[in-house]
C-alpha positions in Angstrom: 156.2 138.1 129.3 158.4 139.5 132.2 158.0 142.8 133.9 157.1 145.8 132.3 156.4 146.2 128.7 159.3 148.5 127.5 162.6 150.9 128.3 163.2 154.3 126.8 167.1 154.5 125.6 168.8 157.1 127.3 168.9 159.5 123.9 165.0 159.1 124.1 164.6 159.7 128.1 166.4 163.1 127.2 164.3 164.0 124.4 162.1 165.6 126.1 164.3 168.2 128.1 165.9 168.7 124.4 163.2 169.8 123.2 161.7 171.1 125.7 162.9 175.0 124.6 161.8 174.8 121.0 158.2 173.4 122.3 155.0 175.5 121.5 153.7 174.0 124.6 153.1 175.8 127.9 155.2 174.6 131.0 153.2 173.0 133.6 152.5 175.5 137.1 153.9 173.7 139.6 155.4 174.0 142.7 159.2 173.5 143.0 158.6 170.1 144.6 156.1 169.0 142.1 158.7 170.4 139.1 161.3 168.4 140.4 159.6 165.3 141.1 158.2 165.2 137.3 161.9 166.1 135.9 162.8 163.1 137.8 160.3 160.8 136.6 160.2 162.1 132.9 164.4 161.1 133.2 163.2 157.5 134.2 160.1 156.6 132.5 159.9 153.5 130.3 156.6 152.5 128.8 155.2 150.9 125.2 154.0 153.2 122.4 150.6 153.3 122.6 147.4 155.0 121.7 148.5 155.6 118.2 148.5 153.5 114.9 151.6 151.3 115.7 151.3 151.1 119.2 152.7 147.5 120.6 152.5 146.3 124.1 155.6 144.0 123.3 159.3 146.4 123.5 161.9 144.8 125.7 162.1 145.0 129.1 163.9 146.6 131.9 162.1 145.9 135.4 164.6 147.6 137.7 164.0 151.2 136.0 160.3 150.3 136.2 160.2 149.8 139.7 162.8 152.3 140.7 159.7 154.7 138.9 157.2 153.1 141.3 159.5 153.2 143.9 159.7 156.9 143.2 155.8 157.3 143.6 155.6 155.3 146.6 158.3 157.6 148.5 156.2 160.7 147.5 152.6 160.4 146.4 152.8 164.2 146.9 152.7 165.2 143.2 149.7 163.3 142.4 147.3 162.2 145.7 145.3 159.4 146.2 142.0 158.8 145.2 140.1 160.2 147.9 142.2 163.6 147.4 142.0 164.2 143.8 139.2 166.4 142.2 138.5 164.4 139.2 135.8 166.1 136.9 133.1 163.5 136.2 133.2 164.5 132.4 136.6 163.8 130.5 137.7 163.2 126.9 138.3 159.6 126.0 141.8 158.5 124.7 142.0 155.0 123.1 144.7 152.9 123.0 146.0 149.7 121.5 147.3 146.4 123.3 147.9 148.1 126.7 145.9 148.5 129.6 147.1 151.6 132.4 147.0 150.9 135.9 147.0 153.2 138.7 150.5 155.3 139.4 152.0 153.9 136.3 154.0 156.6 134.4 154.2 156.0 130.5 154.6 158.1 127.4 152.7 157.7 124.6 152.6 158.9 120.8 149.2 160.1 119.8 148.8 160.2 116.5 144.9 159.3 115.4 143.0 162.9 114.7 140.4 162.0 117.8 143.1 161.1 120.2 145.4 164.4 119.5 142.0 166.3 119.8 141.3 164.5 122.4 145.0 165.4 124.3 144.6 169.2 123.4 141.3 169.5 124.9 142.7 168.4 128.0 145.7 170.4 128.3 143.6 173.6 127.3 141.2 172.6 130.7 142.5 170.2 133.8 145.0 168.2 131.8 142.9 165.0 132.8 142.2 162.4 130.5 140.3 158.8 130.7 142.2 156.3 128.7 140.3 153.2 127.7 141.7 150.3 125.7 139.9 149.1 122.3 138.9 145.5 122.4 140.0 145.0 118.7 143.5 146.5 118.2 143.3 146.4 114.4 139.8 148.8 114.4 141.6 152.1 113.2 138.8 154.2 114.3 137.0 152.8 117.4 133.5 153.7 118.5 132.1 153.3 121.6 131.3 149.9 121.4 134.9 149.0 120.3 136.2 150.3 123.8 136.3 148.3 127.3 134.3 150.5 129.7 136.4 150.5 132.5 139.7 152.6 132.3 142.2 154.6 133.8 142.1 158.8 134.9 145.5 160.1 134.2 147.0 163.5 134.4 148.8 164.5 131.3 151.9 165.5 133.2 153.9 166.8 129.7 153.3 167.1 126.0 155.4 167.6 122.9 154.8 167.9 119.3 156.3 165.9 116.9 157.6 166.8 113.5 155.5 164.3 111.5 152.5 166.0 113.4 152.1 163.3 116.4 152.1 164.1 120.1 154.2 162.9 122.5 152.7 162.7 125.9 153.7 161.8 129.4 150.8 160.5 131.5 150.5 158.9 134.6 147.4 156.7 136.2 145.5 158.5 138.7 142.1 156.9 139.6 140.4 153.8 138.5 136.8 154.7 136.6 134.2 153.7 134.2 132.0 155.2 131.9 128.5 156.0 132.9 127.5 157.2 129.5 129.3 158.4 126.1 128.3 162.3 125.4 129.5 162.7 122.2 132.4 161.4 119.8 133.3 164.6 117.9 135.8 165.8 117.7 136.8 163.3 120.1 135.0 160.7 122.3 134.0 162.5 125.8 131.9 160.6 128.2 130.7 160.8 131.7 132.6 159.0 134.3 132.6 157.3 137.7 135.9 157.4 139.7 135.9 153.5 141.8 137.7 154.4 145.0 140.2 151.8 146.3 138.6 149.8 148.7 140.6 149.9 152.6 142.4 146.8 153.3 142.9 147.3 156.6 145.3 145.0 158.8 145.9 141.9 156.7 145.0 138.2 158.0 147.2 135.3 157.6 145.5 134.4 154.2 146.0 137.8 153.1 149.8 138.2 154.3 150.8 134.7 152.3 149.3 136.0 149.3 151.6 139.2 149.5 154.5 137.0 150.7 153.5 134.8 148.0 153.3 137.7 145.1 156.6 138.5 146.0 158.6 135.3 146.2 157.1 134.4 142.9 158.8 137.9 141.7 162.1 137.3 142.7 161.7 133.9 141.2 161.0 135.5 138.1 163.8 137.8 138.0 166.1 135.3 139.2 165.5 133.0 136.1 165.6 136.0 134.1 169.0 136.6 135.3 168.0 140.2 136.7 169.9 141.0 140.0 166.6 141.9 142.5 168.2 143.5 145.6 167.1 146.9 144.6 163.6 145.9 143.0 162.7 143.5 146.1 163.4 146.5 148.2 160.8 148.2 146.2 158.3 145.0 146.5 158.8 144.4 150.2 157.8 148.1 150.9 154.5 147.8 149.8 152.1 146.4 152.3 148.9 147.1 150.4 147.6 144.1 148.4 146.1 146.7 146.1 148.7 149.1 145.2 151.0 145.8 145.3 148.5 144.1 142.7 148.9 147.5 140.4 152.4 147.4 141.0 153.2 144.2 139.8 150.2 143.9 137.1 151.7 147.3 135.2 155.1 145.3 134.7 153.7 141.8 133.7 153.3 141.6 129.7 149.7 139.8 129.8 147.2 139.7 127.3 144.5 142.6 127.0 141.7 140.6 128.0 143.5 139.4 131.4 145.3 143.1 132.0 141.9 144.5 131.7 140.0 141.8 133.9 142.4 142.6 136.8 141.8 146.3 136.1 137.8 145.9 136.5 138.5 143.9 139.9 137.6 146.2 142.7 138.6 144.1 145.5 142.3 144.4 146.5 142.8 140.8 147.5 140.5 139.3 144.6 143.2 141.5 142.2 146.2 140.2 144.1 144.9 136.7 143.6 144.4 137.2 140.1 147.8 138.9 139.8 149.5 135.9 141.4 147.9 133.3 139.1 149.7 135.2 136.5 153.0 135.3 138.1 152.2 131.5 138.5 152.0 130.8 134.8 154.9 132.8 134.2 157.3 131.0 136.6 156.6 127.8 134.8 157.0 129.5 131.3 160.4 130.9 132.7 161.3 127.7 133.7 160.7 125.5 131.3 162.5 128.3 129.4 165.4 128.1 131.1 165.2 124.3 130.9 165.5 124.7 127.0 168.2 126.9 126.9 170.0 124.8 129.4 169.7 121.8 127.5 170.4 123.8 123.9 173.7 124.9 125.9 174.8 121.3 126.9 174.0 120.4 123.2 176.3 123.2 121.7 179.1 122.3 124.4 179.1 118.9 122.9 179.1 119.5 119.6 181.8 121.9 120.4 183.9 119.2 122.1 183.6 116.7 119.3 184.1 119.4 117.0 187.6 119.7 119.0 188.5 116.3 119.3 187.9 116.0 115.4 190.1 118.3 114.6 193.3 117.1 117.2 192.5 113.9 115.4 193.0 115.0 111.9 196.2 116.8 113.3 197.5 113.9 114.7 196.8 111.9 111.6 198.8 114.8 109.7 201.9 114.4 112.3 201.6 110.9 111.1 201.8 111.0 107.6 198.6 109.4 106.9 196.6 111.1 104.0 193.7 112.8 105.1 191.5 112.8 101.8 189.3 109.8 103.3 188.7 112.2 106.1 187.5 114.7 103.9 185.4 113.0 101.9 183.9 111.6 105.3 183.5 115.2 106.0 181.7 115.8 102.8 179.4 112.8 102.8 178.3 114.0 106.8 177.2 117.0 105.6 175.2 116.1 102.8 173.5 113.3 105.1 172.6 116.5 107.0 171.5 119.0 103.7 169.2 115.8 102.4 167.3 116.4 105.6 166.2 112.9 106.0 164.0 110.9 109.2 165.4 110.4 112.0 165.6 106.6 111.1 167.1 107.1 108.4 169.7 109.5 109.3 170.9 107.0 112.2 171.3 104.4 109.6 173.4 106.6 107.3 175.3 107.9 109.7 176.3 104.0 110.8 177.2 103.4 107.7 179.3 106.2 107.5 181.1 105.6 110.6 181.9 101.6 109.1 183.2 103.6 106.1 185.4 105.9 108.0 187.0 102.7 110.0 187.6 100.8 106.9 190.6 100.9 104.8 189.5 103.0 101.7 190.6 100.3 99.5 188.5 97.3 100.7 185.5 96.3 98.5 183.0 96.7 101.2 183.9 100.4 101.4 183.1 100.5 97.6 179.3 99.0 98.4 179.0 101.9 101.3 179.9 104.4 99.4 177.8 103.8 96.8 174.8 103.1 99.7 175.3 106.5 100.9 175.3 108.3 97.6 171.7 106.5 96.8 171.0 107.3 100.4 171.9 111.2 99.8 170.5 111.9 96.2 167.0 110.4 97.2 164.4 113.2 97.5 163.4 112.5 101.3 162.2 116.0 101.7 161.9 117.2 98.2 158.3 117.7 96.9 157.0 119.6 94.1 154.0 122.1 94.7 150.7 121.4 92.8 149.0 123.2 90.0 145.8 123.7 92.1 144.2 125.8 89.7 141.4 123.7 88.8 140.3 125.7 85.6 143.8 125.7 84.1 144.4 121.9 84.7 140.7 121.4 82.9 142.1 123.1 79.9 145.3 121.2 79.5 143.5 117.9 80.0 141.3 119.1 77.1 144.3 120.0 75.3 145.9 116.8 75.1 142.8 114.5 74.8 139.6 114.4 73.4 136.6 113.4 75.0 137.5 110.7 78.1 135.0 113.1 80.2 135.5 110.2 82.9 139.0 110.4 83.1 139.0 114.3 83.3 136.6 114.6 85.6 138.1 112.3 88.5 141.5 113.9 87.9 139.5 117.4 88.9 138.0 115.5 91.6 141.4 114.9 92.9 142.8 118.4 92.6 139.6 120.2 94.3 139.8 117.5 97.3 143.9 117.9 97.2 143.5 121.7 97.5 141.0 121.4 100.0 143.0 119.1 102.1 146.5 119.2 101.3 147.7 116.0 103.5 145.6 113.7 101.5 147.5 110.4 100.4 147.8 110.1 96.7 145.2 107.9 94.7 145.9 104.5 93.1 144.3 104.7 89.3 143.7 102.0 87.2 143.1 102.8 83.4 141.7 99.7 81.5 140.8 99.7 77.9 142.1 98.5 74.0 145.8 99.5 72.8 145.8 102.6 71.4 143.1 104.5 73.4 145.7 107.0 75.5 146.3 105.3 78.3 150.1 106.2 78.8 149.5 109.7 77.0 146.9 110.7 79.4 149.3 109.7 82.4 151.9 112.2 80.7 148.7 115.0 80.5 147.5 114.4 83.9 151.7 115.1 85.2 151.5 118.4 83.1 148.3 119.4 84.3 149.5 118.6 88.4 152.8 120.3 87.4 154.7 117.1 88.4 157.4 115.4 87.2 156.6 112.0 85.4 158.1 108.5 85.4 156.6 105.9 83.3 157.7 101.8 84.1 156.9 99.1 81.7 156.0 95.8 83.9 154.8 94.0 80.8 157.4 90.3 81.2 158.6 91.6 84.2 159.2 88.2 86.3 161.7 89.1 89.0 160.2 90.5 92.7 163.3 92.5 92.6 163.0 94.8 89.8 160.4 96.2 92.3 161.7 95.5 95.9 165.2 95.9 94.9 168.4 93.7 95.6 170.0 93.0 99.2 173.8 94.5 99.5 174.9 91.2 99.7 175.0 90.7 96.3 177.4 92.0 93.6 176.2 94.8 91.4 173.1 94.8 93.5 170.6 98.1 93.2 167.2 99.2 94.2 164.0 98.5 92.7 162.6 100.4 89.9 160.2 102.3 92.2 162.8 104.0 94.0 165.4 104.5 91.0 162.2 106.3 89.4 161.8 108.7 92.6 165.5 109.4 92.5 165.0 110.2 88.6 162.6 112.7 89.5 164.0 114.7 92.0 161.0 114.6 94.0 158.8 112.4 96.6 155.4 113.1 94.5 155.8 112.6 90.8 153.3 110.9 89.0 154.6 107.3 88.2 152.8 105.2 85.4 153.3 101.4 85.8 152.7 100.6 82.3 150.9 97.1 81.4 150.2 95.9 85.2 147.7 93.1 83.7 151.2 91.2 81.6 153.3 90.7 85.0 154.7 87.4 85.2 156.3 84.8 88.1 158.5 82.4 88.3 161.3 81.2 90.6 162.7 84.6 91.2 159.6 85.6 93.1 156.2 87.3 91.9 156.2 90.7 91.5 152.4 91.4 91.5 152.6 90.1 95.5 155.7 92.9 95.4 153.4 95.7 94.5 150.2 94.7 96.8 152.7 97.4 99.3 153.6 99.9 96.8 150.0 100.3 95.7 148.2 100.4 98.9 147.8 104.0 100.5 147.9 102.5 104.2 151.0 100.7 103.9 153.2 102.7 101.3 154.5 105.2 103.2 156.8 102.6 105.0 157.8 100.8 102.0 161.0 99.4 102.6 163.7 98.6 99.5 165.3 95.7 99.8 168.5 97.5 98.8 168.1 100.9 101.1 166.6 98.6 104.0 164.9 102.1 105.4 161.2 102.9 105.2 160.8 105.5 102.2 157.2 107.1 102.4 155.3 106.7 99.0 152.0 107.9 100.3 152.5 111.3 97.9 153.1 109.4 94.8 150.4 109.2 92.5 150.5 105.9 90.8 148.4 105.3 87.7 148.2 101.6 86.3 147.2 100.8 82.6 145.7 97.3 81.7 144.0 95.9 78.0 142.2 93.4 80.3 141.2 92.7 84.3 141.3 89.3 84.1 144.9 89.0 84.4 145.2 90.9 87.5 145.7 89.2 91.0 142.4 90.2 93.0 144.0 91.3 96.0 146.2 93.8 93.6 142.6 94.7 91.8 141.5 95.5 94.8 143.8 98.4 95.9 143.4 100.1 92.5 140.6 102.7 91.4 139.5 101.2 87.9 138.4 103.4 85.0 137.2 102.2 82.1 138.5 103.8 79.2 136.2 102.4 75.9 137.2 102.3 72.1 136.7 105.6 70.1 133.5 105.9 67.5 133.9 106.9 64.2 133.2 110.5 65.1 135.9 110.5 67.9 138.6 109.1 65.5 137.6 112.0 62.8 137.9 115.1 65.4 141.1 113.0 67.1 143.0 113.3 63.5 141.8 116.5 62.8 143.0 117.8 66.4 146.3 115.9 66.7 147.4 113.2 64.1 147.2 115.2 61.1 149.6 118.0 62.2 152.1 115.5 64.4 152.6 113.6 61.0 153.0 116.4 58.9 155.5 117.7 61.5 157.1 114.7 62.0 157.4 113.8 57.8 158.6 117.4 57.1 155.5 119.0 56.1 153.7 122.3 56.8 150.0 121.7 58.1 148.9 123.9 54.8 150.5 121.8 52.3 148.5 118.7 52.9 144.2 119.1 52.5 142.6 116.0 53.7 138.5 116.2 54.6 136.7 114.6 57.5 135.1 112.3 54.6 138.7 111.0 53.6 139.8 110.7 57.2 136.1 108.5 57.9 137.2 106.7 54.4 140.4 105.7 56.0 139.0 104.8 59.0 135.9 102.7 57.4 138.7 101.0 54.9 141.9 100.9 56.3 141.4 100.6 60.0 139.1 98.5 62.2 140.3 98.8 65.7 139.7 100.2 68.8 142.2 102.8 69.6 144.2 105.1 66.6 147.6 103.6 66.3 146.6 102.0 62.9 144.9 105.3 62.2 148.4 107.4 62.6 150.3 104.7 60.8 147.8 105.1 57.7 148.1 108.6 57.8 151.8 108.8 58.5 152.0 106.8 55.4 150.0 109.1 53.0 152.5 112.4 54.2 155.5 110.1 53.7 154.5 109.9 50.0 153.6 113.7 49.7 156.9 114.4 51.4 158.5 112.8 48.6 156.8 114.8 46.0 157.9 117.7 47.8 161.3 116.9 47.6 161.1 115.9 43.9 160.3 119.5 44.0 156.4 119.8 43.0 154.6 122.4 44.9 151.7 122.1 47.2 149.2 122.0 48.9 148.6 118.5 48.0 144.8 117.2 48.1 143.8 114.0 49.3 140.6 112.8 47.5 139.0 109.4 47.5 139.7 109.0 44.1 143.7 109.3 44.8 143.3 107.8 48.4 144.3 104.4 46.8 147.2 105.7 45.3 148.6 106.4 48.6 147.5 103.3 50.6 146.8 100.9 48.1 143.5 98.6 47.7 141.6 98.9 50.9 141.8 96.4 53.5 138.5 96.5 55.1 135.5 96.5 52.4 132.1 97.2 53.1 130.8 94.3 50.5 132.2 91.9 53.9 128.4 92.5 55.3 126.5 89.7 53.5 122.8 91.3 51.8 121.6 87.9 52.4 122.1 85.1 55.4 121.6 81.5 54.7 119.7 79.4 57.1 121.7 78.5 60.5 123.5 81.8 60.3 123.4 84.3 62.6 125.3 87.5 64.1 126.5 88.2 67.0 128.6 90.7 68.9 131.7 89.7 70.8 134.3 92.0 73.3 137.7 91.6 72.5 140.8 93.2 74.3 141.1 95.5 70.8 137.5 96.4 70.7 134.2 95.0 69.3 133.8 92.4 66.6 130.6 90.7 64.8 131.0 87.1 64.8 129.1 84.9 62.4 127.8 82.0 64.1 126.8 79.1 61.7 124.8 75.8 62.9 124.5 73.1 60.6 121.6 70.7 60.9 122.4 67.1 59.2 121.0 63.8 59.1 122.3 61.5 62.2 122.4 60.5 65.7 122.2 63.5 67.8 126.0 63.9 67.9 127.0 67.9 68.5 130.2 69.3 67.3 131.6 72.4 68.3 134.2 73.7 66.3 136.5 77.6 66.0 138.3 77.1 69.0 135.2 77.8 71.6 136.1 78.1 75.1 134.5 76.3 77.9 132.3 79.1 78.3 131.5 78.9 75.0 131.1 75.5 74.4 128.3 75.5 77.8 126.5 78.2 76.3 125.9 76.2 73.3 124.6 73.0 75.2 122.4 75.3 77.1 121.2 76.8 73.3 120.3 73.2 72.6 118.8 72.0 75.7 116.5 75.2 75.2 115.9 74.4 72.0 114.8 71.0 72.8 112.5 72.1 75.5 110.5 74.4 73.2 110.8 72.5 69.7 106.9 72.6 69.5 107.0 76.5 69.9 109.3 77.2 67.1 108.2 74.5 64.7 110.8 72.0 65.4 110.9 68.1 65.6 110.6 67.3 69.2 113.1 64.5 68.3 115.7 66.4 66.4 118.7 65.7 68.7 117.8 61.9 68.1 117.5 62.3 64.4 120.3 64.8 63.4 123.7 65.6 63.8 124.5 69.5 64.9 127.7 71.2 63.6 127.9 74.5 65.6 131.0 77.0 64.0 132.2 80.2 64.5 134.8 81.1 61.9 138.1 82.5 62.1 139.1 79.4 63.7 142.4 80.3 64.4 141.5 82.8 66.9 140.3 81.6 70.4 137.0 82.3 71.3 135.2 82.5 74.9 133.1 84.4 77.1 129.2 84.6 77.8 128.2 87.2 74.9 127.2 84.2 72.5 124.0 82.7 74.4 121.5 84.5 72.4 123.3 84.2 69.0 123.3 80.2 69.1 119.9 79.6 69.9 119.1 81.8 66.9 121.3 80.1 64.6 120.2 76.7 66.2 116.4 77.5 65.7 117.2 78.7 61.7 119.2 76.0 60.9 116.5 73.6 62.1 113.6 75.4 60.6 115.2 76.6 57.7 114.5 80.1 58.0 117.3 82.7 57.4 117.7 85.6 59.6 118.1 89.6 59.3 121.2 90.5 57.5 121.1 94.2 59.3 120.5 92.5 62.9 123.0 91.8 65.3 122.5 90.5 68.7 124.5 89.8 72.3 123.5 88.1 75.6 123.6 85.5 77.8 120.6 82.9 78.4 119.5 80.8 81.3 117.6 77.0 81.0 114.5 79.0 81.6 115.0 81.5 78.6 115.9 84.4 80.2 118.3 86.6 78.8 121.1 88.0 81.3 123.2 91.0 81.0 127.3 90.7 79.4 129.9 93.4 78.9 131.3 95.8 76.9 128.1 97.0 75.1 129.6 100.1 73.8 132.2 98.3 72.2 129.5 95.8 70.5 127.7 98.6 69.2 130.7 100.3 67.8 131.5 97.1 65.8 128.0 96.7 64.6 127.7 100.6 63.2 131.5 99.6 61.8 130.0 96.9 59.5 127.0 98.9 58.8 124.1 96.9 61.2 121.2 98.7 61.7 119.9 97.3 64.3 121.2 95.7 67.5 119.5 93.4 70.5 120.8 94.1 73.8 119.8 92.6 77.4 117.2 94.6 79.2 119.4 95.1 82.2 122.4 96.1 79.9 120.4 99.6 79.2 122.0 101.3 81.9 125.1 100.9 79.5 123.7 103.2 77.1 124.3 106.3 78.9 128.1 106.1 77.9 127.3 105.8 74.4 127.6 109.3 72.4 124.6 110.3 70.9 126.0 110.4 67.6 126.3 106.8 67.6 122.9 105.5 68.7 121.4 108.0 65.9 123.2 105.7 63.2 121.5 102.4 64.9 118.5 101.1 66.3 118.7 99.4 69.9 116.4 97.2 71.0 116.6 95.9 74.9 115.1 91.8 75.0 114.1 90.1 78.6 113.4 86.9 77.4 114.5 85.2 74.6 110.8 84.3 73.2 111.2 87.7 71.9 114.6 87.4 69.7 112.9 85.3 67.3 110.0 87.1 65.7 112.7 89.9 65.0 115.4 87.7 63.8 113.7 85.8 61.4 112.9 87.4 58.0 110.0 85.3 57.3 
């Protein structure tokens, strides 16, 4: 932003003279004095290209030539008189220029390329050579209209014009007078306007304030020249010869690189002293900028001098060691490590620690045991991706396509990932989320993590936490121990090579703890988006930013996860698959994968949907898909043997030959009893592998009121049984039961499959129903299953796992299920095809159950 806008090279200065003889333009009719003056100014002139498609106001600067040009004008103003003596027409063609404001007495060349601009110049040349130059408000406008131009500009005389080979015009103009637009007359074939000259106000004799302002402007100009390292003697002599504030302001303003808006405001200011005040303000800002730039350059030079000195001393030290016969391999190694540290682009504090350890290594004997430890440490520091980050695939549609290709259904999970991508696209600085997928085994939690990484186009690293008991597995070992290493988090990031991978923490519910620490406590910092940007591994002992990592945890149950750790995660439940889901997944993924793994082509095995459904019903009963894949794999292996023995395909699997491949069914449909004896009710339970149907049995025997609970019942289930007995005693008359049954009969409550522990609040309704059935002797409906907890007042309370329980009821062939009324909201997550196969009845009180459950 120093003085004037550009300087023409020597060859460019001679360009007019060289092409003058060839120019088709007639020479100006000037007297000898004017002609000599114009030639002198044409040789010295320097100004930016403007008024064409490429006009810029930011070329190199040469204050000396510019002010010399100004000096020429001041020494002899006879070529173009002052405003009062120049007869300026009231109607002139308008020339629009970009990124430059022309001031009085300013001489500059313009390259004119736009059609209207060329027409305006040619019109001026055929008349009086005067043209009104206005600056565009927006330099990007290609064809400016009247509203795109400032209304105050400068009337200029065209001193010379030259046509270029490309059709453009090169013109030399000089500012004559300020003027403003009264009105535009037309715009074709060029802009023409009626103008009004703005006369220069008489300044008169300067008072003390004005004289101080003039001197300040000169001093500021001298400071700028000094800071720029430009010889200012000749230039200052020109400035000192100008005493009028208005002319001094124009002279300095025409040589300052300012924003168009600022320069235009100075041009529009008619009062000389006020105009010089505005220029002085710009000079003050420029002095501050130049001083700061000079300071920065000095600091940079000092830093370079120190670096050169250090390099020189280091080279001398190498030469001395070489003369002493000492090996320089260690020095070369240190230099390589130092260069690698620079390339790693570590944070400031991390680089400081690495350089400190490198200095320690240089001071040690290369064979020392500590030197090996430091080398290993530096290798880890260098290889970690401190500043390497993969670019996310932020194409939401493509990410959705990938998620749909890899996994069937799981709409909530996919929607959450697409929401993350959308937010990431709008806010790149967001922190990575902490997701926790909770569901039974085999539903695709781990493979979903890989799919997420693929949709994001990120690196993927899986870390199993099952059975982990050592805190150092997470935080690493301190370097004081032999064979110490960073924790598995840092190891995984190093393997991925980026600082924003997808890291899956598998089986987080199976973490343990012992005398070596509690890994779940170490994960509190890792899985906290507000803290993990400064995660400190014990081995590295410097902070590493984990905020860009996307952590995904998986668990089968939430009960065993510590509450503070669970609070840091966003839990997404993945329920078990319905039979419809399993059939679709088998067709899309399992059949093709198992055929390929067993050497078959997909068209060599024919397995219809009803056969897949038969395998699901009779050979697998699970929430996930692992057993289904095993059974399909078993079929494929037997077909592969047939193919290897020479049989030709395709091989069709039918209901008649399925048992030849898989043996007798493991789960038969006739397990569902057609009739239930009195005292038996069917309840629904949730397990880590999905839902199940429980037979709750109650036997009433003559006795003294003892209660026996068997079947490995947990404390919660035992309390539910006691609450059921208390409710039956209170409402004995309503159910037709002897009020003294608790004194005259012993009760044995049993849940079969005694080897499996059972607990939870879901069996209250079933226990009451079985108890009433046993005491009344009335059997219950064998096609009815129920779930829900009860209170002593008879209210049915909500429970969890509704989808899994209903799925289990459908699998066993139940026709009707009773659920708590408050669990109706959970039916939204159940597919419609599943609800079509069973009747769901919500209940609010236990009184509603017995009329539905009894068979008579």
